[in-house]
Structures are given as C-alpha cells and as structure tokens.
C-alpha positions as CSV (number, residue, x, y, z in Angstrom):
1,M,1.9,-4.4,22.2
2,Y,-1.6,-2.8,22.6
3,K,-3.0,-4.9,19.8
4,R,-1.6,-8.1,21.5
5,A,-3.1,-7.0,24.8
6,L,-6.5,-6.6,23.2
7,T,-6.3,-10.0,21.6
8,E,-5.4,-11.6,24.9
9,L,-8.4,-9.8,26.6
10,G,-10.6,-11.1,23.9
11,N,-9.4,-14.7,24.5
12,V,-9.7,-14.6,28.2
13,R,-13.2,-13.0,28.1
14,G,-14.3,-14.5,24.8
15,L,-17.9,-15.2,25.7
16,I,-18.4,-11.9,27.7
17,T,-16.7,-9.1,25.8
18,V,-17.9,-9.6,22.2
19,P,-21.4,-10.9,23.0
20,G,-21.9,-8.1,25.6
21,T,-20.8,-5.5,23.1
22,I,-23.2,-6.8,20.5
23,A,-26.0,-7.1,23.0
24,L,-25.6,-3.4,24.2
25,F,-25.2,-2.2,20.6
26,V,-28.6,-3.9,19.6
27,W,-30.2,-2.5,22.8
28,A,-29.0,0.9,22.0
29,I,-30.9,0.9,18.7
30,A,-34.2,0.6,20.7
31,P,-34.4,4.3,21.7
32,L,-33.5,5.3,18.2
33,A,-36.3,3.1,16.8
34,L,-38.8,4.6,19.3
35,W,-37.8,8.0,18.4
36,L,-38.2,7.3,14.6
37,D,-41.7,6.0,15.5
38,E,-42.6,9.3,17.2
39,W,-41.0,11.5,14.5
40,F,-42.8,9.6,11.5
41,A,-46.1,9.7,13.5
42,A,-45.8,13.4,14.2
43,L,-44.6,14.1,10.6
44,S,-47.2,12.2,8.6
45,G,-49.4,10.1,10.6
46,A,-49.7,6.4,10.0
47,E,-50.2,6.4,6.3
48,P,-46.7,6.1,5.0
49,Y,-46.3,2.7,6.8
50,R,-49.9,1.5,7.0
51,F,-48.9,-2.0,6.3
52,L,-47.1,-2.0,9.6
53,Q,-50.3,-1.1,11.7
54,T,-51.2,-3.2,14.7
55,D,-53.2,-2.7,17.7
56,Y,-51.9,-2.6,21.3
57,Q,-52.7,-6.3,22.3
58,T,-51.1,-7.7,19.2
59,A,-48.0,-5.5,19.7
60,V,-47.6,-6.7,23.2
61,A,-48.0,-10.3,22.2
62,I,-45.4,-10.0,19.4
63,L,-42.8,-8.3,21.7
64,S,-43.5,-10.7,24.5
65,T,-43.0,-13.7,22.2
66,I,-39.7,-12.2,20.8
67,A,-38.4,-11.4,24.2
68,G,-39.1,-14.7,25.7
69,A,-37.8,-16.7,22.6
70,A,-34.6,-14.6,22.6
71,V,-33.8,-15.1,26.3
72,T,-34.6,-18.9,26.0
73,T,-32.5,-19.3,22.9
74,L,-29.7,-17.5,24.6
75,S,-29.7,-20.1,27.4
76,L,-29.7,-22.8,24.8
77,V,-26.7,-21.2,23.1
78,Y,-24.6,-21.1,26.3
79,S,-25.7,-24.7,27.2
80,L,-24.5,-25.9,23.8
81,V,-21.2,-24.1,24.2
82,L,-20.7,-25.6,27.7
83,V,-21.4,-29.1,26.2
84,V,-18.8,-28.4,23.6
85,F,-16.4,-27.4,26.3
86,T,-17.0,-30.6,28.3
87,L,-16.5,-32.8,25.2
88,A,-13.3,-30.8,24.3
89,A,-11.9,-31.1,27.7
90,G,-12.7,-34.7,28.1
91,T,-11.9,-36.3,24.8
92,I,-9.7,-33.7,22.8
93,A,-7.6,-31.3,24.9
94,P,-8.5,-28.9,27.7
95,R,-6.3,-26.2,26.1
96,L,-8.6,-26.0,23.1
97,L,-11.1,-24.2,25.4
98,R,-9.2,-21.0,24.7
99,R,-9.9,-21.3,21.0
100,F,-13.6,-22.2,21.5
101,T,-14.2,-19.2,23.7
102,S,-12.7,-16.8,21.0
103,D,-14.8,-18.4,18.2
104,R,-16.6,-15.5,16.6
105,V,-19.7,-17.5,15.6
106,N,-20.3,-18.3,19.3
107,Q,-19.7,-14.6,20.4
108,V,-21.9,-13.2,17.7
109,T,-24.8,-15.6,18.4
110,A,-24.7,-15.0,22.0
111,G,-24.5,-11.1,21.6
112,L,-27.3,-11.1,19.0
113,F,-29.9,-13.0,21.1
114,G,-28.9,-11.1,24.2
115,G,-29.4,-7.7,22.3
116,L,-32.7,-8.9,20.7
117,F,-34.0,-9.7,24.2
118,L,-33.1,-6.2,25.5
119,F,-34.4,-4.6,22.5
120,A,-37.8,-6.2,22.6
121,L,-37.9,-5.7,26.4
122,T,-37.4,-1.9,25.9
123,L,-40.0,-1.7,23.3
124,L,-42.5,-3.6,25.5
125,H,-41.7,-1.1,28.4
126,Q,-42.6,1.8,26.1
127,T,-45.6,0.3,24.5
128,D,-49.1,1.5,25.8
129,P,-52.6,1.9,24.3
130,G,-51.9,5.4,23.4
131,F,-48.5,4.7,21.5
132,V,-47.8,1.5,19.7
133,P,-44.3,1.7,18.0
134,V,-45.1,-0.1,14.9
135,L,-41.9,0.8,13.1
136,S,-39.8,-0.5,16.0
137,I,-41.9,-3.6,16.2
138,G,-41.2,-4.2,12.5
139,M,-37.5,-3.8,13.3
140,A,-37.7,-6.4,16.1
141,V,-39.4,-8.9,13.7
142,A,-36.6,-8.3,11.1
143,L,-34.1,-8.8,13.9
144,S,-35.7,-12.1,14.9
145,A,-35.5,-13.3,11.3
146,V,-31.7,-12.6,11.4
147,A,-31.4,-14.2,14.8
148,V,-33.0,-17.5,13.4
149,L,-30.6,-17.6,10.5
150,Q,-27.7,-17.0,13.0
151,L,-28.9,-19.8,15.2
152,I,-29.0,-22.3,12.2
153,F,-25.4,-21.3,11.4
154,F,-24.4,-21.6,15.0
155,V,-25.8,-25.0,15.3
156,H,-23.8,-26.0,12.0
157,T,-20.6,-24.6,13.4
158,V,-21.0,-26.3,16.8
159,S,-21.6,-29.6,15.1
160,R,-18.3,-29.2,13.3
161,S,-16.3,-27.9,16.2
162,V,-16.5,-31.4,18.0
163,T,-15.2,-33.1,14.9
164,I,-11.6,-33.9,15.9
165,D,-10.1,-33.9,12.4
166,E,-11.5,-30.4,11.8
167,E,-9.9,-29.1,15.0
168,I,-6.5,-30.8,14.3
169,A,-6.6,-29.1,10.7
170,E,-7.5,-25.7,12.2
171,I,-4.7,-25.9,14.8
172,S,-2.2,-27.0,12.2
173,R,-3.1,-24.0,9.8
174,Q,-2.5,-21.7,12.7
175,L,0.8,-23.3,13.5
176,E,1.8,-23.2,9.8
177,S,0.8,-19.5,9.6
178,R,2.9,-18.7,12.7
179,L,6.0,-20.6,11.3
180,A,5.6,-18.8,8.0
181,R,5.7,-15.5,9.8
182,V,8.8,-16.4,11.6
183,L,10.5,-17.7,8.5
184,A,9.6,-14.4,6.6
185,E,11.1,-12.3,9.5
186,T,14.3,-14.2,9.6
187,E,14.9,-14.5,5.8
188,E,17.1,-11.5,5.6
189,D,18.4,-11.6,9.0
190,D,22.0,-12.8,8.2
191,R,23.8,-9.9,9.5
192,A,26.2,-10.5,12.3
193,F,25.4,-9.5,16.0
194,E,28.8,-8.5,17.4
195,F,29.5,-7.6,21.0
196,D,32.1,-7.9,23.7
197,E,31.2,-10.8,25.9
198,A,33.4,-9.5,28.7
199,S,31.3,-6.3,29.0
200,M,27.9,-7.9,28.9
201,S,25.6,-7.0,31.9
202,E,22.6,-9.1,33.0
203,I,19.0,-7.9,33.0
204,C,16.8,-9.9,35.4
205,A,12.9,-10.5,35.2
206,V,11.0,-8.3,37.7
207,E,8.1,-10.7,37.9
208,K,7.4,-14.3,37.2
209,G,5.3,-15.7,34.3
210,Y,5.6,-16.9,30.7
211,I,7.1,-14.7,28.0
212,I,4.1,-14.3,25.7
213,G,5.3,-11.4,23.7
214,I,8.4,-9.2,22.9
215,D,8.0,-5.7,21.6
216,E,10.7,-5.6,19.0
217,Q,10.4,-2.1,18.0
218,S,10.7,-0.9,21.6
219,L,13.8,-2.9,22.1
220,L,15.4,-1.6,18.9
221,N,14.6,2.1,20.0
222,I,16.0,1.4,23.5
223,A,19.3,-0.1,22.0
224,A,19.6,2.8,19.4
225,E,18.8,5.5,22.1
226,H,21.2,4.1,24.6
227,G,23.9,2.9,22.3
228,L,23.5,-0.7,23.5
229,F,23.6,-4.2,22.1
230,I,20.7,-6.3,23.6
231,D,20.6,-10.0,23.6
232,I,17.2,-11.5,24.6
233,T,18.3,-14.9,26.0
234,R,14.9,-16.5,26.5
235,K,12.5,-17.6,23.7
236,T,8.7,-16.9,23.7
237,G,7.0,-19.4,25.8
238,T,9.7,-19.7,28.6
239,F,8.6,-19.5,32.1
240,M,10.6,-17.0,34.1
241,L,11.1,-16.5,37.8
242,E,11.5,-13.2,39.5
243,G,15.3,-12.4,39.4
244,Q,16.2,-14.9,36.7
245,T,18.2,-13.6,33.9
246,I,16.1,-12.8,30.8
247,A,18.4,-10.6,28.7
248,R,21.9,-9.2,28.5
249,F,23.2,-5.9,27.2
250,S,26.5,-4.6,26.0
251,P,27.3,-1.0,25.8
252,G,28.0,0.2,22.2
253,Q,29.4,3.6,21.1
254,G,27.0,5.9,23.0
255,P,26.9,6.6,26.7
256,G,23.6,4.9,27.9
257,D,22.1,4.5,31.3
258,G,22.3,0.8,32.2
259,R,19.6,0.9,34.8
260,A,17.2,2.8,32.6
261,A,18.0,0.5,29.7
262,A,17.2,-2.6,32.0
263,D,13.9,-1.2,33.1
264,A,12.9,-0.4,29.5
265,V,13.8,-4.0,28.3
266,N,11.7,-5.6,31.1
267,K,8.8,-3.3,30.0
268,A,9.2,-4.5,26.3
269,I,9.1,-8.2,27.4
270,E,5.5,-9.2,28.3
271,L,5.1,-11.9,31.0
272,K,1.7,-13.4,31.6
273,P,0.6,-16.3,34.1
274,A,-0.6,-18.5,31.2
275,R,0.7,-19.6,27.8
276,G,-1.2,-19.3,24.5
277,S,0.1,-16.3,22.7
278,V,0.0,-16.2,18.9
279,E,3.8,-15.9,18.9
280,D,4.3,-19.1,20.9
281,I,5.0,-21.7,18.3
282,E,6.2,-24.4,20.8
283,Y,2.8,-24.1,22.5
284,S,0.9,-24.8,19.3
285,I,3.0,-27.9,18.8
286,S,2.3,-29.0,22.3
287,V,-1.5,-28.6,21.8
288,L,-1.2,-31.1,18.9
289,L,0.9,-33.3,21.0
290,E,-1.5,-33.2,23.8
291,I,-4.2,-34.4,21.4
292,A,-2.0,-37.3,20.1
293,L,-0.8,-38.4,23.4
294,R,-4.3,-38.4,24.8
295,A,-5.5,-40.4,21.9
296,L,-2.6,-42.9,22.5
297,S,-3.4,-43.4,26.2
298,P,-5.1,-46.7,27.2
299,G,-8.3,-45.0,28.3
300,V,-9.0,-43.5,24.8
301,N,-7.0,-45.8,22.4
302,D,-7.6,-43.8,19.2
303,T,-4.6,-44.4,17.1
304,F,-6.0,-42.8,14.0
305,T,-6.5,-39.4,15.7
306,A,-2.8,-39.6,16.8
307,I,-1.8,-40.3,13.2
308,A,-3.7,-37.3,12.0
309,C,-1.7,-35.2,14.4
310,V,1.5,-36.7,13.2
311,D,0.7,-35.9,9.7
312,R,-0.2,-32.3,10.5
313,I,2.9,-31.9,12.6
314,S,5.0,-33.0,9.7
315,S,3.3,-30.7,7.4
316,A,3.9,-27.7,9.8
317,C,7.6,-28.7,10.2
318,A,8.3,-28.9,6.4
319,E,9.2,-25.4,5.7
320,P,11.5,-24.9,8.8
321,V,13.2,-28.2,7.9
322,R,13.7,-27.0,4.3
323,R,14.8,-23.4,5.1
324,G,16.0,-23.5,8.6
325,L,15.3,-21.2,11.6
326,R,17.6,-18.5,12.9
327,R,17.7,-16.1,15.7
328,R,15.9,-12.9,15.1
329,V,18.2,-9.9,14.8
330,L,17.2,-6.2,14.4
331,A,19.3,-3.4,13.1
332,D,19.2,0.3,13.5
333,D,19.0,2.9,10.8
334,A,22.7,2.8,10.2
335,G,22.6,-0.9,9.6
336,T,24.1,-1.9,12.8
337,V,22.6,-4.9,14.6
338,R,21.4,-3.9,17.9
339,V,19.1,-6.6,19.2
340,Q,19.2,-10.3,19.1
341,I,16.2,-12.4,20.2
342,A,16.4,-16.1,21.0
343,G,13.9,-18.4,19.1
344,L,13.3,-22.1,18.4
345,T,15.8,-23.8,16.3
346,V,14.8,-26.6,13.8
347,E,16.2,-29.2,16.2
348,D,14.0,-27.7,19.0
349,V,10.9,-28.1,16.8
350,I,11.7,-31.7,15.8
351,N,12.7,-32.7,19.3
352,T,9.7,-31.1,20.8
353,A,7.3,-33.0,18.3
354,F,8.9,-36.4,18.0
355,H,10.5,-37.4,21.3
356,P,7.1,-37.6,23.2
357,L,5.4,-39.3,20.2
358,R,8.1,-41.9,20.0
359,R,7.8,-42.7,23.7
360,A,4.1,-42.9,23.7
361,A,4.0,-45.2,20.7
362,S,6.8,-47.5,21.5
363,G,4.7,-50.7,21.3
364,N,2.2,-49.5,18.7
365,L,3.5,-50.6,15.3
366,L,0.7,-48.7,13.3
367,M,1.6,-45.5,15.1
368,L,5.4,-46.1,14.7
369,Q,4.9,-46.8,11.0
370,H,3.3,-43.3,10.5
371,I,5.9,-41.5,12.6
372,A,8.5,-43.2,10.3
373,D,6.7,-42.0,7.3
374,A,6.6,-38.5,8.8
375,L,10.4,-38.6,9.3
376,V,10.8,-39.8,5.7
377,R,8.7,-36.9,4.3
378,L,10.8,-34.4,6.3
379,H,14.0,-35.9,5.4
380,D,13.0,-35.7,1.7
381,V,12.8,-31.9,1.9
382,A,15.5,-31.3,4.5
383,D,18.7,-29.4,3.9
384,A,22.1,-30.9,4.8
385,G,22.3,-29.5,8.3
386,V,18.9,-30.9,9.2
387,A,19.2,-34.5,7.8
388,P,21.4,-35.9,10.7
389,I,18.8,-34.7,13.2
390,L,16.1,-36.8,11.3
391,E,18.5,-39.6,11.0
392,R,19.0,-39.7,14.7
393,H,15.4,-39.8,15.4
394,A,14.9,-42.6,12.9
395,Q,17.4,-44.6,14.9
396,L,15.7,-43.8,18.2
397,L,12.5,-45.0,16.7
398,I,14.0,-48.4,15.9
399,H,15.5,-48.6,19.5
400,S,12.2,-47.7,21.1
401,Y,10.3,-50.5,19.3
402,E,13.1,-52.9,20.2
403,Q,12.3,-52.2,23.8
404,A,8.9,-53.6,23.3
405,D,10.3,-57.0,22.3
406,P,8.7,-57.1,18.8
407,L,8.8,-60.0,16.4
408,P,11.7,-60.0,14.0
409,V,9.3,-59.5,11.0
410,D,7.7,-56.5,12.6
411,R,11.1,-54.9,13.4
412,A,12.1,-55.5,9.7
413,F,8.9,-53.9,8.5
414,L,9.5,-50.7,10.4
415,A,13.2,-50.6,9.5
416,S,12.2,-50.9,5.8
417,R,9.9,-47.8,6.3
418,L,13.0,-45.9,7.4
419,D,15.4,-47.1,4.7
420,P,15.3,-43.8,2.8
421,I,16.9,-42.2,5.9
422,L,19.1,-44.9,7.3
423,S,20.4,-46.6,4.2
C-alpha cells in the first residue's frame, strides 16, 4: 500500500518531486566541496592540485557562465517538455501526459540542471579575492560536462517520445506486463470460495472515487482475524459513490465484529479521484482505444495509427484468451479461502477492446480488415470457452459493415478474412 502511494505521488508530481530532489542533492554537495577546498588548502597548500589553479576573475567568469547556462538550459528543458505535452494532448491522447511526467529522463535532466545552477551560484557567493575554491570549481566543470551529455540524451529521448508507434508499443508492453502478473496470480487459484448467501452483509463505500488498488494481504488478515469470508464485488477501475456497495462479508467459524471488519475492508480498498493505477488493466486498454478512436476521427483520419493499436491490443489479449482470467481468491494458513476479489473476465477484455473499434470503423474497409485479422489471430490461440465470444464479434463486424451499404465485392472480401472463424 505504501509503495503504491509513493508511486502515485511520483506520477502526480513527476516534474517536481524527482527533479527537486536531484537539484537539492547536487546543491548540498557545494558546502562539502568548499570545505574540501579549505581543508586541502590548510593541509598542504596549493601544490597538490596546482593544475587547477586559477585567479579570482577567471573563477567568477567560469562560475557565472555555468550558472547562467544551467538556468537557461533548465528553461529549455521545461519548454521542450511542454511542447511534447501539447503534441501528445492534441494528436495522441491527453491521458499519456501522466506517463510523460513520470519519465525518468525528463526528471533527471531537470533536476541535474537545477542542481548545477544552485551549485555554481553557491560557489560564486563564497568566492572572493582571498579565497578561490579551485577544487569546487573543478567539480562544477565536471558536472557541466555530465549535464551536457545528459542534455544530448534528453533531446534524443524527447524526439522519440513524440513518435506515435513508440508510444503505442510502450503502452502495449506495460499492458502485457500487467496482464501477465494477473495471470500468474490466478494460475493456482482454483480453490472454491464457499459461503452462505443468506448470511452475507454488505459493506458500503465511505467516499467516492475510482478503485485504484486493493491491499490483498490486509484483507486476508482481516478475514482470518475475524473469521470472515470477504467478497470484493467491484473490480479495480470501478467508480464508486459514497454509500454504494463495494464488498460483502459472511461470518465464518470465529466470532468477529462486523462493524470493525467493514471499517478495515474500506481501509484496504484505495479510492482516488482519478484513474491510472498500475493495477487497472481496463484503463490501459482504454488508453490504446483512445489513440485508435482519435486516429479514426474525421479530423485526424490516420487509419494506420489505429491499425497499430489494434495489432498491439491483439498481442496483449493473446495470453488471457489462451489461458483465461478468473477471480482472485486468497486462502489463509489453513487453506481455507477467505477472500474473493472481482476482476476482468476474458469477455470483458474483448468487449472493452473491440466493440468501440468496430463501431468507429464501420465504414472503413481497411480498418475492418485489420480488426478481422486480429480476431482471427486471437481465435487461433483461444480455448474452447473463448472461441464463441470471438465468433460473435466476427458476426457483429460483418453486420456493422453492412450498415454502411458496401459493395457486394467488399462485403465478400471482409467475410473471406473471417472465414477461419465463421466457417
């Protein structure tokens, strides 16, 4: 829970927290560097580092140049980031801004130049004709070299971050990673969750917001401590109203205090005003969908970007279609299943992805062809329980195209792409 909270904080304040920390750290080195200068000077004079010797005027000029260049470049860095934000919001998807603000390259670059400015400014303040901190100036020059290399890498990264195919691939990789984690968690969860429906009591949400995380260990501890069976009825990403049912619990063998258990369950379920949690698979699919639907809009008309999204969605759905998705169940030390957590089913994933795409591309034969290919790919690897879902989507794809009054030859072409499913 604490790790997730820190991650969310980093996402919300992506261009403040990390850059500020780096800048303050580099700034904190300045007094240490000045102390080293005084210590070396008192210990052995200037001889040990004679090659660093410089006069007062030269030192002031060097530090002034470094400080001025650092703060100017810092302004450039933030300007470039804002340009990327504008492009992303206008042509890709506004919800990608969260990912851009949490990009480590942006954060480190801003922090390094901010710290370099403060470092040089502190040295400049302490430099006078009677004391020229040559060792600290040498460190400032070295930091400047590192900052220049970081700036080059930053420009390279920014140039790639506005490449739509790169962004689609990265979002897809994150989605596949989340789905793989869910599949790994449910692989061995075939144990039964048994409780008496008649004895179930409802637990209501005490605030409104999206479910962005569930502390599973806390729920299991609560259930074991109070002798309860807990059923979390809402999946991650669901928007809850205050007073709406979020879970149910049924007393087990132990006594258990229902009110205390309800309070503990509410604390274990984290609600936030905005989505975007790493556990919210449906949100990640929606981001890819947003890019695809925006690309298919008349104002953008970029079918090939939408095709890339469809290909990546089919790649992410391959393992769930092959292996299935189940509810998450947790058992106590005795092997008794105590907690059941609602999650996405395979049908939810397929419906979330393909219904909006089919409707948006109803008259676009090129797009419909690639949706058909994606359905065929998934059908090739699907188990027997998932195949009917894909067959239904294939039929809906044909019906949607018929609504656009296509030529018979075009309809026959689309139907031929779906023959492996419908034949």
